[in-house]
Backbone of each chain as nested JSON, in Angstrom:
{
  "chains": [
    {"id": "A", "residues": [
      {"number": 1, "name": "MET", "atoms": {"N": [-17.408, -17.173, -46.265], "CA": [-16.487, -16.586, -44.965], "C": [-17.318, -15.984, -43.805]}},
      {"number": 2, "name": "PRO", "atoms": {"N": [-18.123, -15.628, -44.236], "CA": [-18.414, -14.785, -42.948], "C": [-19.572, -16.395, -42.206]}},
      {"number": 3, "name": "THR", "atoms": {"N": [-19.725, -17.44, -42.6], "CA": [-20.013, -18.27, -41.706], "C": [-19.347, -19.25, -41.362]}},
      {"number": 4, "name": "ALA", "atoms": {"N": [-18.09, -19.051, -41.881], "CA": [-16.644, -18.967, -40.843], "C": [-16.684, -18.763, -39.464]}},
      {"number": 5, "name": "THR", "atoms": {"N": [-16.998, -17.213, -39.652], "CA": [-16.179, -16.286, -38.62], "C": [-17.4, -16.257, -37.512]}},
      {"number": 6, "name": "SER", "atoms": {"N": [-19.065, -16.779, -38.159], "CA": [-19.42, -17.094, -37.269], "C": [-19.675, -17.74, -36.116]}},
      {"number": 7, "name": "ARG", "atoms": {"N": [-19.151, -19.523, -37.026], "CA": [-19.045, -20.737, -36.561], "C": [-17.694, -19.94, -35.862]}},
      {"number": 8, "name": "SER", "atoms": {"N": [-16.698, -20.043, -35.767], "CA": [-15.412, -19.091, -34.361], "C": [-16.261, -18.204, -33.498]}},
      {"number": 9, "name": "THR", "atoms": {"N": [-16.521, -17.339, -34.058], "CA": [-17.369, -16.735, -32.006], "C": [-18.59, -17.438, -31.247]}},
      {"number": 10, "name": "ARG", "atoms": {"N": [-19.219, -18.107, -32.638], "CA": [-20.112, -19.315, -31.439], "C": [-19.088, -19.999, -30.574]}},
      {"number": 11, "name": "SER", "atoms": {"N": [-18.071, -21.171, -30.953], "CA": [-17.557, -22.035, -30.499], "C": [-15.865, -21.89, -30.097]}},
      {"number": 12, "name": "SER", "atoms": {"N": [-15.844, -20.807, -30.006], "CA": [-14.885, -19.678, -29.698], "C": [-13.866, -20.198, -28.374]}},
      {"number": 13, "name": "ARG", "atoms": {"N": [-13.675, -21.829, -27.927], "CA": [-13.519, -22.508, -26.5], "C": [-12.898, -24.017, -26.924]}},
      {"number": 14, "name": "THR", "atoms": {"N": [-13.994, -24.116, -28.432], "CA": [-13.434, -25.819, -28.699], "C": [-12.375, -25.857, -29.431]}},
      {"number": 15, "name": "VAL", "atoms": {"N": [-12.077, -25.058, -30.047], "CA": [-10.729, -25.911, -31.224], "C": [-10.732, -24.008, -31.596]}},
      {"number": 16, "name": "SER", "atoms": {"N": [-9.316, -24.191, -31.649], "CA": [-8.75, -22.753, -32.932], "C": [-8.484, -22.973, -34.005]}},
      {"number": 17, "name": "ARG", "atoms": {"N": [-9.131, -22.324, -34.924], "CA": [-8.73, -22.142, -36.624], "C": [-7.92, -21.485, -36.498]}},
      {"number": 18, "name": "PRO", "atoms": {"N": [-7.157, -22.273, -37.492], "CA": [-6.15, -21.849, -38.183], "C": [-7.05, -20.238, -39.022]}},
      {"number": 19, "name": "ALA", "atoms": {"N": [-6.162, -18.914, -38.786], "CA": [-6.172, -18.035, -38.802], "C": [-6.736, -17.616, -40.387]}},
      {"number": 20, "name": "SER", "atoms": {"N": [-7.92, -18.151, -40.77], "CA": [-7.913, -17.739, -43.118], "C": [-8.574, -16.329, -42.972]}},
      {"number": 21, "name": "CYS", "atoms": {"N": [-9.254, -16.15, -42.463], "CA": [-9.93, -14.358, -42.638], "C": [-8.377, -13.917, -41.364]}},
      {"number": 22, "name": "SER", "atoms": {"N": [-8.451, -12.272, -42.404], "CA": [-7.427, -11.436, -41.136], "C": [-8.844, -10.484, -40.652]}},
      {"number": 23, "name": "ARG", "atoms": {"N": [-8.918, -11.007, -39.917], "CA": [-10.412, -9.929, -39.354], "C": [-9.334, -9.787, -37.695]}},
      {"number": 24, "name": "SER", "atoms": {"N": [-10.408, -8.655, -36.906], "CA": [-9.087, -8.345, -35.744], "C": [-9.862, -9.228, -35.101]}},
      {"number": 25, "name": "ALA", "atoms": {"N": [-11.12, -10.073, -34.86], "CA": [-11.796, -10.966, -33.849], "C": [-11.158, -12.29, -34.289]}},
      {"number": 26, "name": "SER", "atoms": {"N": [-10.818, -13.011, -34.674], "CA": [-10.242, -13.656, -35.201], "C": [-8.101, -13.934, -34.338]}},
      {"number": 27, "name": "ALA", "atoms": {"N": [-8.15, -12.526, -33.753], "CA": [-6.978, -13.072, -32.895], "C": [-7.059, -13.33, -31.342]}},
      {"number": 28, "name": "PRO", "atoms": {"N": [-8.469, -12.873, -31.102], "CA": [-8.998, -12.681, -29.322], "C": [-9.472, -14.628, -28.742]}},
      {"number": 29, "name": "THR", "atoms": {"N": [-9.953, -15.171, -30.149], "CA": [-9.956, -16.725, -30.172], "C": [-8.772, -17.172, -29.767]}},
      {"number": 30, "name": "ALA", "atoms": {"N": [-7.969, -16.93, -30.757], "CA": [-6.672, -17.613, -30.664], "C": [-5.589, -17.895, -29.312]}},
      {"number": 31, "name": "ALA", "atoms": {"N": [-6.179, -16.756, -29.087], "CA": [-5.042, -16.021, -27.696], "C": [-6.106, -16.748, -26.249]}},
      {"number": 32, "name": "SER", "atoms": {"N": [-7.117, -16.538, -26.487], "CA": [-8.065, -17.371, -25.572], "C": [-7.802, -18.607, -25.357]}},
      {"number": 33, "name": "SER", "atoms": {"N": [-8.108, -19.538, -26.846], "CA": [-7.674, -21.353, -26.414], "C": [-6.136, -20.894, -26.393]}},
      {"number": 34, "name": "ALA", "atoms": {"N": [-5.229, -20.561, -26.148], "CA": [-3.777, -20.749, -26.117], "C": [-3.586, -20.377, -24.464]}},
      {"number": 35, "name": "THR", "atoms": {"N": [-4.304, -19.892, -23.862], "CA": [-4.306, -20.155, -22.559], "C": [-4.628, -20.217, -21.718]}},
      {"number": 36, "name": "ILE", "atoms": {"N": [-6.284, -20.531, -22.511], "CA": [-6.881, -21.747, -21.052], "C": [-6.254, -22.751, -20.652]}},
      {"number": 37, "name": "PRO", "atoms": {"N": [-5.741, -23.608, -21.709], "CA": [-4.811, -24.984, -21.112], "C": [-3.849, -24.042, -20.161]}},
      {"number": 38, "name": "THR", "atoms": {"N": [-2.773, -23.423, -19.986], "CA": [-2.241, -23.045, -19.173], "C": [-2.266, -22.004, -18.581]}},
      {"number": 39, "name": "ALA", "atoms": {"N": [-3.954, -22.223, -17.839], "CA": [-4.509, -21.917, -16.85], "C": [-5.088, -23.29, -15.849]}},
      {"number": 40, "name": "ALA", "atoms": {"N": [-5.355, -24.022, -16.756], "CA": [-6.208, -25.482, -16.433], "C": [-4.879, -26.284, -16.158]}},
      {"number": 41, "name": "THR", "atoms": {"N": [-3.536, -26.232, -16.325], "CA": [-2.869, -27.295, -15.499], "C": [-1.621, -27.031, -14.427]}},
      {"number": 42, "name": "SER", "atoms": {"N": [-1.475, -25.293, -14.55], "CA": [-0.903, -25.012, -13.589], "C": [-2.026, -24.411, -12.06]}},
      {"number": 43, "name": "THR", "atoms": {"N": [-1.484, -24.979, -11.16], "CA": [-2.191, -24.803, -10.295], "C": [-1.79, -23.691, -9.29]}},
      {"number": 44, "name": "SER", "atoms": {"N": [-2.676, -22.437, -8.872], "CA": [-2.296, -21.903, -8.105], "C": [-2.29, -22.121, -6.524]}},
      {"number": 45, "name": "PRO", "atoms": {"N": [-1.382, -21.218, -6.242], "CA": [-1.322, -20.99, -4.614], "C": [-2.533, -21.19, -3.803]}},
      {"number": 46, "name": "LYS", "atoms": {"N": [-3.006, -21.345, -2.771], "CA": [-3.944, -21.854, -1.909], "C": [-3.594, -21.543, -0.252]}},
      {"number": 47, "name": "SER", "atoms": {"N": [-4.16, -20.693, -0.073], "CA": [-3.819, -21.015, 1.651], "C": [-4.515, -20.854, 2.746]}},
      {"number": 48, "name": "SER", "atoms": {"N": [-5.171, -22.596, 3.662], "CA": [-5.66, -22.658, 4.574], "C": [-5.977, -22.046, 6.639]}},
      {"number": 49, "name": "VAL", "atoms": {"N": [-6.776, -22.355, 6.77], "CA": [-6.619, -22.373, 8.213], "C": [-6.944, -23.572, 8.617]}},
      {"number": 50, "name": "ALA", "atoms": {"N": [-6.128, -24.172, 8.997], "CA": [-6.49, -25.785, 10.3], "C": [-6.484, -25.475, 11.739]}},
      {"number": 51, "name": "THR", "atoms": {"N": [-6.429, -26.562, 12.235], "CA": [-7.216, -26.198, 13.81], "C": [-5.802, -28.326, 14.108]}},
      {"number": 52, "name": "PHE", "atoms": {"N": [-5.553, -27.7, 15.107], "CA": [-5.189, -28.919, 16.15], "C": [-5.651, -29.713, 17.296]}},
      {"number": 53, "name": "ASN", "atoms": {"N": [-5.251, -30.29, 17.81], "CA": [-6.451, -30.738, 19.116], "C": [-5.857, -30.979, 20.352]}},
      {"number": 54, "name": "GLY", "atoms": {"N": [-4.215, -30.732, 19.497], "CA": [-3.155, -30.504, 20.803], "C": [-2.049, -29.195, 20.206]}},
      {"number": 55, "name": "THR", "atoms": {"N": [-3.187, -27.91, 20.478], "CA": [-2.023, -26.889, 19.852], "C": [-0.998, -26.964, 20.425]}},
      {"number": 56, "name": "ASN", "atoms": {"N": [-1.125, -27.078, 21.752], "CA": [1.045, -27.024, 23.014], "C": [1.78, -27.891, 22.56]}},
      {"number": 57, "name": "PHE", "atoms": {"N": [1.101, -29.055, 21.526], "CA": [2.202, -29.652, 21.706], "C": [2.834, -29.704, 19.946]}},
      {"number": 58, "name": "LEU", "atoms": {"N": [2.5, -27.908, 19.344], "CA": [2.895, -28.563, 17.831], "C": [4.136, -28.164, 18.583]}},
      {"number": 59, "name": "LYS", "atoms": {"N": [5.188, -28.567, 17.145], "CA": [6.764, -28.151, 16.868], "C": [6.883, -27.332, 16.612]}},
      {"number": 60, "name": "ARG", "atoms": {"N": [7.633, -26.18, 17.23], "CA": [7.842, -24.44, 16.808], "C": [9.584, -24.865, 15.795]}},
      {"number": 61, "name": "VAL", "atoms": {"N": [9.434, -24.906, 14.12], "CA": [10.535, -24.378, 13.343], "C": [11.013, -23.552, 13.455]}},
      {"number": 62, "name": "ASP", "atoms": {"N": [11.695, -22.396, 12.639], "CA": [12.182, -21.463, 11.631], "C": [11.594, -20.893, 10.864]}},
      {"number": 63, "name": "GLY", "atoms": {"N": [11.33, -18.699, 10.93], "CA": [10.409, -18.645, 10.531], "C": [8.931, -18.301, 10.848]}},
      {"number": 64, "name": "GLY", "atoms": {"N": [8.745, -18.46, 11.736], "CA": [7.494, -18.15, 12.894], "C": [6.447, -19.25, 11.898]}},
      {"number": 65, "name": "ALA", "atoms": {"N": [6.482, -20.619, 12.129], "CA": [6.162, -21.639, 11.3], "C": [6.425, -22.789, 12.918]}},
      {"number": 66, "name": "PHE", "atoms": {"N": [4.433, -23.634, 12.407], "CA": [5.109, -25.095, 13.121], "C": [4.59, -26.496, 12.739]}},
      {"number": 67, "name": "GLU", "atoms": {"N": [5.444, -27.463, 13.074], "CA": [5.302, -28.327, 12.343], "C": [4.108, -29.012, 13.842]}},
      {"number": 68, "name": "ALA", "atoms": {"N": [3.485, -30.147, 12.528], "CA": [2.665, -31.453, 13.526], "C": [3.243, -32.093, 13.765]}},
      {"number": 69, "name": "THR", "atoms": {"N": [3.419, -32.619, 15.643], "CA": [3.774, -33.344, 16.339], "C": [2.782, -34.843, 16.259]}},
      {"number": 70, "name": "ASP", "atoms": {"N": [3.074, -35.952, 16.586], "CA": [2.11, -37.011, 17.304], "C": [1.47, -36.994, 18.251]}},
      {"number": 71, "name": "GLU", "atoms": {"N": [2.31, -35.412, 19.156], "CA": [1.165, -35.541, 20.782], "C": [0.103, -34.074, 20.381]}},
      {"number": 72, "name": "SER", "atoms": {"N": [0.589, -33.608, 18.748], "CA": [-0.554, -32.227, 18.096], "C": [-1.922, -33.23, 17.246]}},
      {"number": 73, "name": "GLY", "atoms": {"N": [-1.376, -34.14, 17.058], "CA": [-2.331, -34.802, 15.941], "C": [-2.247, -34.279, 15.093]}},
      {"number": 74, "name": "GLN", "atoms": {"N": [-3.022, -34.221, 13.507], "CA": [-3.186, -33.929, 12.282], "C": [-3.381, -32.908, 12.49]}},
      {"number": 75, "name": "ALA", "atoms": {"N": [-3.64, -31.901, 10.698], "CA": [-3.868, -30.93, 10.872], "C": [-5.588, -31.225, 10.088]}},
      {"number": 76, "name": "LEU", "atoms": {"N": [-6.444, -30.271, 10.878], "CA": [-8.312, -30.229, 11.063], "C": [-8.512, -29.083, 9.963]}},
      {"number": 77, "name": "PHE", "atoms": {"N": [-9.078, -29.603, 9.025], "CA": [-9.356, -28.572, 8.184], "C": [-10.894, -28.576, 8.644]}},
      {"number": 78, "name": "GLY", "atoms": {"N": [-11.224, -27.398, 7.791], "CA": [-12.875, -27.098, 7.886], "C": [-13.458, -26.522, 8.926]}},
      {"number": 79, "name": "LYS", "atoms": {"N": [-13.087, -26.665, 10.446], "CA": [-13.227, -26.674, 11.736], "C": [-12.912, -25.343, 11.832]}},
      {"number": 80, "name": "ALA", "atoms": {"N": [-12.208, -24.418, 11.613], "CA": [-11.423, -23.162, 11.993], "C": [-12.723, -21.911, 11.272]}},
      {"number": 81, "name": "GLY", "atoms": {"N": [-11.852, -20.712, 11.461], "CA": [-12.282, -19.235, 10.778], "C": [-12.416, -19.11, 9.41]}},
      {"number": 82, "name": "THR", "atoms": {"N": [-12.682, -18.413, 9.267], "CA": [-11.606, -18.036, 7.333], "C": [-10.585, -17.009, 7.562]}},
      {"number": 83, "name": "ILE", "atoms": {"N": [-10.668, -17.1, 6.849], "CA": [-9.543, -15.908, 6.357], "C": [-9.857, -14.691, 5.282]}},
      {"number": 84, "name": "VAL", "atoms": {"N": [-9.518, -13.003, 6.522], "CA": [-10.475, -11.879, 5.907], "C": [-9.444, -11.633, 5.04]}},
      {"number": 85, "name": "GLY", "atoms": {"N": [-9.454, -10.976, 3.804], "CA": [-8.611, -10.56, 3.483], "C": [-8.282, -8.788, 3.532]}},
      {"number": 86, "name": "SER", "atoms": {"N": [-7.35, -8.136, 2.919], "CA": [-7.089, -6.896, 3.684], "C": [-7.493, -6.536, 4.274]}},
      {"number": 87, "name": "SER", "atoms": {"N": [-7.227, -7.366, 5.815], "CA": [-7.79, -6.537, 6.92], "C": [-6.198, -6.737, 7.983]}},
      {"number": 88, "name": "LEU", "atoms": {"N": [-6.106, -6.023, 8.698], "CA": [-5.312, -6.341, 10.405], "C": [-6.337, -6.018, 10.884]}},
      {"number": 89, "name": "GLU", "atoms": {"N": [-5.634, -7.231, 12.252], "CA": [-5.984, -7.657, 12.928], "C": [-5.602, -5.956, 14.119]}},
      {"number": 90, "name": "GLY", "atoms": {"N": [-4.314, -5.591, 14.143], "CA": [-4.081, -4.416, 15.324], "C": [-3.335, -3.626, 15.042]}},
      {"number": 91, "name": "SER", "atoms": {"N": [-3.762, -3.178, 14.891], "CA": [-2.974, -1.737, 14.421], "C": [-1.269, -1.767, 13.825]}},
      {"number": 92, "name": "ASN", "atoms": {"N": [-1.016, -1.156, 12.546], "CA": [0.588, -1.777, 12.822], "C": [0.921, 0.069, 12.138]}},
      {"number": 93, "name": "THR", "atoms": {"N": [1.36, 0.819, 13.781], "CA": [1.68, 2.176, 13.671], "C": [2.737, 1.294, 14.486]}},
      {"number": 94, "name": "ASP", "atoms": {"N": [3.908, 1.838, 13.97], "CA": [5.129, 1.986, 14.973], "C": [5.354, 3.479, 15.508]}},
      {"number": 95, "name": "ILE", "atoms": {"N": [5.306, 3.041, 16.831], "CA": [5.579, 4.446, 17.469], "C": [7.226, 5.372, 17.551]}},
      {"number": 96, "name": "ALA", "atoms": {"N": [8.0, 4.029, 17.292], "CA": [9.406, 5.224, 17.566], "C": [9.682, 5.674, 16.067]}},
      {"number": 97, "name": "ASP", "atoms": {"N": [9.208, 4.739, 14.974], "CA": [9.119, 5.509, 13.665], "C": [8.448, 7.145, 14.019]}},
      {"number": 98, "name": "GLU", "atoms": {"N": [6.811, 6.777, 14.558], "CA": [6.374, 8.395, 14.333], "C": [7.216, 9.202, 15.134]}},
      {"number": 99, "name": "PHE", "atoms": {"N": [7.83, 9.084, 15.859], "CA": [8.526, 10.046, 17.186], "C": [10.09, 9.984, 16.551]}},
      {"number": 100, "name": "THR", "atoms": {"N": [10.354, 9.992, 15.874], "CA": [11.588, 10.142, 14.557], "C": [11.024, 10.673, 13.815]}},
      {"number": 101, "name": "LYS", "atoms": {"N": [9.441, 10.251, 13.166], "CA": [9.559, 11.504, 12.393], "C": [9.219, 12.829, 12.542]}},
      {"number": 102, "name": "LEU", "atoms": {"N": [8.484, 12.518, 14.286], "CA": [8.12, 13.884, 14.971], "C": [9.731, 14.733, 15.02]}},
      {"number": 103, "name": "ILE", "atoms": {"N": [10.608, 14.003, 15.396], "CA": [11.258, 14.936, 15.069], "C": [12.096, 15.869, 14.155]}},
      {"number": 104, "name": "VAL", "atoms": {"N": [11.747, 15.065, 13.026], "CA": [12.445, 15.555, 11.865], "C": [11.278, 16.507, 11.585]}},
      {"number": 105, "name": "THR", "atoms": {"N": [10.257, 16.717, 11.363], "CA": [9.344, 17.059, 11.779], "C": [9.059, 19.13, 12.447]}},
      {"number": 106, "name": "GLN", "atoms": {"N": [9.79, 18.581, 13.64], "CA": [9.957, 19.012, 14.269], "C": [11.509, 20.497, 13.975]}},
      {"number": 107, "name": "GLN", "atoms": {"N": [11.649, 19.986, 13.693], "CA": [12.994, 20.357, 12.743], "C": [13.279, 21.534, 11.302]}},
      {"number": 108, "name": "ALA", "atoms": {"N": [12.308, 21.116, 10.804], "CA": [11.414, 22.01, 9.686], "C": [10.805, 23.146, 10.349]}},
      {"number": 109, "name": "TYR", "atoms": {"N": [9.974, 22.573, 11.041], "CA": [8.881, 23.554, 11.607], "C": [10.067, 24.63, 12.049]}},
      {"number": 110, "name": "SER", "atoms": {"N": [11.477, 24.367, 12.998], "CA": [12.444, 25.259, 13.141], "C": [12.748, 26.028, 12.245]}},
      {"number": 111, "name": "ALA", "atoms": {"N": [12.825, 25.516, 11.339], "CA": [13.934, 26.27, 10.445], "C": [13.172, 26.726, 9.773]}},
      {"number": 112, "name": "ASN", "atoms": {"N": [11.391, 26.708, 9.249], "CA": [10.671, 27.542, 8.766], "C": [10.124, 28.879, 9.085]}},
      {"number": 113, "name": "THR", "atoms": {"N": [10.428, 28.474, 10.764], "CA": [9.823, 30.024, 11.631], "C": [10.945, 30.637, 11.788]}},
      {"number": 114, "name": "LYS", "atoms": {"N": [12.7, 29.915, 11.643], "CA": [13.235, 31.11, 11.693], "C": [13.395, 32.253, 10.44]}},
      {"number": 115, "name": "VAL", "atoms": {"N": [13.303, 31.57, 8.81], "CA": [12.94, 32.171, 7.761], "C": [11.756, 33.639, 8.539]}},
      {"number": 116, "name": "ILE", "atoms": {"N": [10.496, 33.112, 8.869], "CA": [10.061, 34.067, 9.006], "C": [10.715, 35.307, 9.934]}},
      {"number": 117, "name": "THR", "atoms": {"N": [10.872, 35.184, 10.59], "CA": [11.537, 35.432, 11.8], "C": [12.318, 36.728, 11.305]}},
      {"number": 118, "name": "THR", "atoms": {"N": [13.175, 36.174, 10.538], "CA": [14.459, 36.88, 9.637], "C": [14.061, 37.249, 8.736]}},
      {"number": 119, "name": "SER", "atoms": {"N": [13.334, 37.399, 8.083], "CA": [12.169, 38.644, 7.258], "C": [11.493, 39.331, 7.931]}},
      {"number": 120, "name": "ASN", "atoms": {"N": [10.836, 39.283, 9.188], "CA": [10.723, 39.969, 9.782], "C": [11.419, 41.062, 10.14]}},
      {"number": 121, "name": "THR", "atoms": {"N": [13.113, 40.884, 11.371], "CA": [13.801, 41.767, 11.063], "C": [14.226, 42.715, 9.689]}},
      {"number": 122, "name": "MET", "atoms": {"N": [14.694, 42.258, 9.06], "CA": [14.72, 42.158, 7.47], "C": [13.631, 43.361, 7.587]}},
      {"number": 123, "name": "VAL", "atoms": {"N": [12.274, 43.214, 7.492], "CA": [12.06, 44.239, 6.949], "C": [11.905, 45.453, 8.46]}},
      {"number": 124, "name": "GLN", "atoms": {"N": [11.605, 45.187, 9.459], "CA": [11.675, 46.045, 10.368], "C": [13.327, 47.393, 10.024]}},
      {"number": 125, "name": "ASP", "atoms": {"N": [14.413, 46.402, 9.414], "CA": [15.293, 47.097, 9.81], "C": [15.436, 48.233, 8.057]}},
      {"number": 126, "name": "LEU", "atoms": {"N": [14.233, 48.273, 7.632], "CA": [14.022, 48.381, 6.033], "C": [13.5, 49.982, 6.346]}},
      {"number": 127, "name": "LEU", "atoms": {"N": [12.233, 48.986, 7.544], "CA": [11.245, 50.808, 7.734], "C": [12.684, 51.051, 8.674]}},
      {"number": 128, "name": "ASN", "atoms": {"N": [13.71, 51.38, 9.035], "CA": [14.145, 52.063, 10.017], "C": [15.418, 52.46, 9.115]}},
      {"number": 129, "name": "VAL", "atoms": {"N": [15.394, 52.369, 7.737], "CA": [16.568, 53.233, 7.171], "C": [16.346, 55.005, 6.936]}},
      {"number": 130, "name": "LEU", "atoms": {"N": [15.003, 55.465, 6.445], "CA": [14.286, 56.649, 6.721], "C": [14.363, 56.498, 8.496]}},
      {"number": 131, "name": "ARG", "atoms": {"N": [14.812, 57.993, 8.307], "CA": [14.803, 58.761, 9.94], "C": [13.653, 59.644, 9.714]}}
    ]},
    {"id": "B", "residues": [
      {"number": 1, "name": "MET", "atoms": {"N": [16.27, 36.184, -3.947], "CA": [15.484, 36.201, -3.384], "C": [14.99, 37.438, -2.579]}},
      {"number": 2, "name": "GLY", "atoms": {"N": [13.063, 37.769, -3.545], "CA": [12.242, 39.028, -2.097], "C": [12.069, 38.097, -1.121]}},
      {"number": 3, "name": "LEU", "atoms": {"N": [11.763, 38.866, -0.562], "CA": [11.517, 39.358, 1.136], "C": [10.141, 38.777, 0.739]}},
      {"number": 4, "name": "SER", "atoms": {"N": [9.294, 38.909, 0.463], "CA": [7.936, 38.281, 0.72], "C": [7.76, 36.82, -0.275]}},
      {"number": 5, "name": "GLN", "atoms": {"N": [8.763, 36.744, -0.923], "CA": [9.31, 34.678, -2.286], "C": [9.642, 34.525, -0.715]}},
      {"number": 6, "name": "ALA", "atoms": {"N": [10.713, 34.591, 0.203], "CA": [10.693, 34.098, 1.294], "C": [9.431, 33.822, 2.628]}},
      {"number": 7, "name": "LEU", "atoms": {"N": [8.938, 34.437, 2.605], "CA": [7.917, 34.696, 3.617], "C": [6.477, 33.628, 3.102]}},
      {"number": 8, "name": "SER", "atoms": {"N": [6.626, 33.422, 1.763], "CA": [5.933, 32.632, 0.701], "C": [6.258, 31.152, 1.313]}},
      {"number": 9, "name": "THR", "atoms": {"N": [7.185, 30.924, 1.476], "CA": [8.259, 30.098, 1.104], "C": [8.275, 29.161, 2.446]}},
      {"number": 10, "name": "ALA", "atoms": {"N": [8.941, 30.004, 3.116], "CA": [7.693, 29.923, 5.369], "C": [7.234, 29.486, 4.872]}},
      {"number": 11, "name": "MET", "atoms": {"N": [5.461, 29.81, 5.217], "CA": [4.331, 29.575, 5.388], "C": [3.994, 28.324, 4.389]}},
      {"number": 12, "name": "SER", "atoms": {"N": [4.67, 28.473, 3.31], "CA": [3.778, 26.354, 2.972], "C": [4.967, 25.464, 2.991]}},
      {"number": 13, "name": "GLY", "atoms": {"N": [6.506, 25.662, 3.951], "CA": [6.543, 25.344, 4.456], "C": [5.924, 24.501, 6.565]}},
      {"number": 14, "name": "LEU", "atoms": {"N": [5.451, 25.765, 6.806], "CA": [5.14, 25.294, 8.091], "C": [3.554, 24.626, 7.77]}},
      {"number": 15, "name": "ARG", "atoms": {"N": [2.883, 25.011, 6.426], "CA": [2.037, 23.691, 6.455], "C": [1.669, 22.419, 5.669]}},
      {"number": 16, "name": "ALA", "atoms": {"N": [3.113, 22.464, 5.549], "CA": [3.662, 21.008, 5.058], "C": [3.975, 20.528, 6.197]}},
      {"number": 17, "name": "THR", "atoms": {"N": [3.979, 21.255, 7.354], "CA": [4.768, 20.924, 8.072], "C": [3.289, 20.015, 9.643]}},
      {"number": 18, "name": "GLN", "atoms": {"N": [2.391, 20.985, 9.617], "CA": [1.738, 21.134, 10.005], "C": [0.634, 19.571, 9.667]}},
      {"number": 19, "name": "ALA", "atoms": {"N": [0.686, 19.528, 8.425], "CA": [-0.055, 18.572, 7.888], "C": [0.223, 16.969, 8.262]}},
      {"number": 20, "name": "SER", "atoms": {"N": [1.601, 17.087, 8.555], "CA": [2.456, 15.981, 8.991], "C": [2.744, 15.926, 10.359]}},
      {"number": 21, "name": "LEU", "atoms": {"N": [2.686, 16.864, 11.002], "CA": [2.249, 17.085, 12.42], "C": [0.648, 16.999, 12.367]}},
      {"number": 22, "name": "ALA", "atoms": {"N": [-0.053, 16.956, 11.513], "CA": [-1.559, 15.71, 12.018], "C": [-1.65, 14.666, 11.983]}},
      {"number": 23, "name": "LEU", "atoms": {"N": [-0.676, 14.166, 10.675], "CA": [-0.328, 13.172, 9.869], "C": [0.463, 12.314, 11.361]}},
      {"number": 24, "name": "VAL", "atoms": {"N": [1.1, 12.278, 12.326], "CA": [1.388, 11.595, 13.289], "C": [0.974, 11.683, 14.447]}},
      {"number": 25, "name": "SER", "atoms": {"N": [0.476, 12.904, 15.084], "CA": [-0.532, 12.744, 16.046], "C": [-1.742, 11.692, 15.628]}},
      {"number": 26, "name": "SER", "atoms": {"N": [-2.345, 11.248, 14.315], "CA": [-3.257, 10.525, 13.939], "C": [-2.858, 9.356, 14.111]}},
      {"number": 27, "name": "ASN", "atoms": {"N": [-1.919, 9.053, 13.375], "CA": [-0.958, 7.535, 13.813], "C": [-0.924, 7.119, 14.906]}},
      {"number": 28, "name": "VAL", "atoms": {"N": [-0.175, 8.115, 15.741], "CA": [0.202, 7.83, 17.204], "C": [-1.565, 7.784, 18.486]}},
      {"number": 29, "name": "ALA", "atoms": {"N": [-1.999, 8.332, 18.068], "CA": [-3.696, 8.218, 18.729], "C": [-4.204, 6.921, 18.488]}},
      {"number": 30, "name": "ASN", "atoms": {"N": [-3.999, 6.598, 16.675], "CA": [-4.696, 5.263, 16.48], "C": [-3.065, 4.254, 17.063]}},
      {"number": 31, "name": "ALA", "atoms": {"N": [-2.347, 4.102, 17.661], "CA": [-1.593, 3.299, 18.255], "C": [-1.925, 2.113, 18.444]}},
      {"number": 32, "name": "GLU", "atoms": {"N": [-2.562, 2.16, 19.242], "CA": [-3.607, 0.419, 20.134], "C": [-5.045, 0.45, 18.81]}},
      {"number": 33, "name": "THR", "atoms": {"N": [-5.325, 0.992, 17.915], "CA": [-6.942, 0.93, 17.726], "C": [-6.77, -0.077, 16.796]}},
      {"number": 34, "name": "PRO", "atoms": {"N": [-7.541, -2.025, 16.954], "CA": [-7.466, -2.491, 15.988], "C": [-8.047, -2.075, 14.621]}},
      {"number": 35, "name": "GLY", "atoms": {"N": [-7.34, -2.191, 13.45], "CA": [-7.136, -2.199, 12.426], "C": [-7.063, -1.356, 11.743]}},
      {"number": 36, "name": "TYR", "atoms": {"N": [-6.147, -0.535, 12.561], "CA": [-6.128, 1.047, 12.297], "C": [-4.246, 0.922, 11.003]}},
      {"number": 37, "name": "VAL", "atoms": {"N": [-4.568, 1.114, 10.04], "CA": [-3.424, 0.956, 8.63], "C": [-3.014, 2.214, 8.816]}},
      {"number": 38, "name": "GLN", "atoms": {"N": [-1.851, 2.686, 9.362], "CA": [-0.871, 3.202, 8.997], "C": [0.057, 4.313, 7.991]}},
      {"number": 39, "name": "GLN", "atoms": {"N": [-1.02, 5.604, 8.338], "CA": [-0.961, 6.784, 7.168], "C": [-0.235, 7.475, 6.237]}},
      {"number": 40, "name": "ASP", "atoms": {"N": [0.984, 7.483, 6.066], "CA": [2.284, 7.892, 5.296], "C": [1.711, 9.208, 4.325]}},
      {"number": 41, "name": "ARG", "atoms": {"N": [2.509, 9.774, 4.317], "CA": [2.974, 10.84, 3.545], "C": [3.862, 11.155, 2.403]}},
      {"number": 42, "name": "GLN", "atoms": {"N": [4.105, 12.116, 1.325], "CA": [4.321, 11.391, 0.724], "C": [4.055, 13.736, -0.093]}},
      {"number": 43, "name": "SER", "atoms": {"N": [5.479, 13.968, -0.204], "CA": [5.899, 15.443, -0.42], "C": [6.1, 15.023, -1.825]}},
      {"number": 44, "name": "ARG", "atoms": {"N": [5.359, 15.871, -2.389], "CA": [5.849, 16.234, -4.091], "C": [6.046, 17.768, -4.072]}},
      {"number": 45, "name": "SER", "atoms": {"N": [6.465, 18.258, -5.225], "CA": [7.066, 19.096, -5.684], "C": [5.815, 20.135, -6.625]}},
      {"number": 46, "name": "PRO", "atoms": {"N": [5.036, 21.351, -6.465], "CA": [4.251, 21.256, -6.93], "C": [4.435, 21.582, -8.556]}},
      {"number": 47, "name": "ALA", "atoms": {"N": [3.259, 21.244, -9.42], "CA": [4.034, 21.339, -10.679], "C": [3.681, 22.245, -11.681]}}
    ]}
  ]
}
């Protein structure tokens, strides 16, 4: 029994053995042997950058996409730059959105200062109780 | 609600408003900065 567990841990990728021993070490090897063929068969989506000889002759299609035509030539891969992930080309601040938030903030400021003014008046009235 | 509690609440609201104003001004000032990611504010109740 100990020799079987040592062989299963050494060759964990090749053969999925039946779980003869009820140790917890046999469960991850069975799970990995089950997930490896599915990961190998499924193709993950990739995005690449292509260039065209006649960039101005691309056909504009729906959704901001372009289509290769006879004038533009086929897509040329490997001559363009690379894709930098998690970065922006320009700022994504929406000025109109910020100003609408500014209006809401101004109203909240006015409401809070009104509370302070009213409580100040109330304290003054309380001090004027005793004459 | 007591007077001091009302004052404290108003001061806390003013502080939150001030933080929001700083955020809005930072967003507007960096509206033309390349690569600037717009910051957002989430207000939540204290625990």
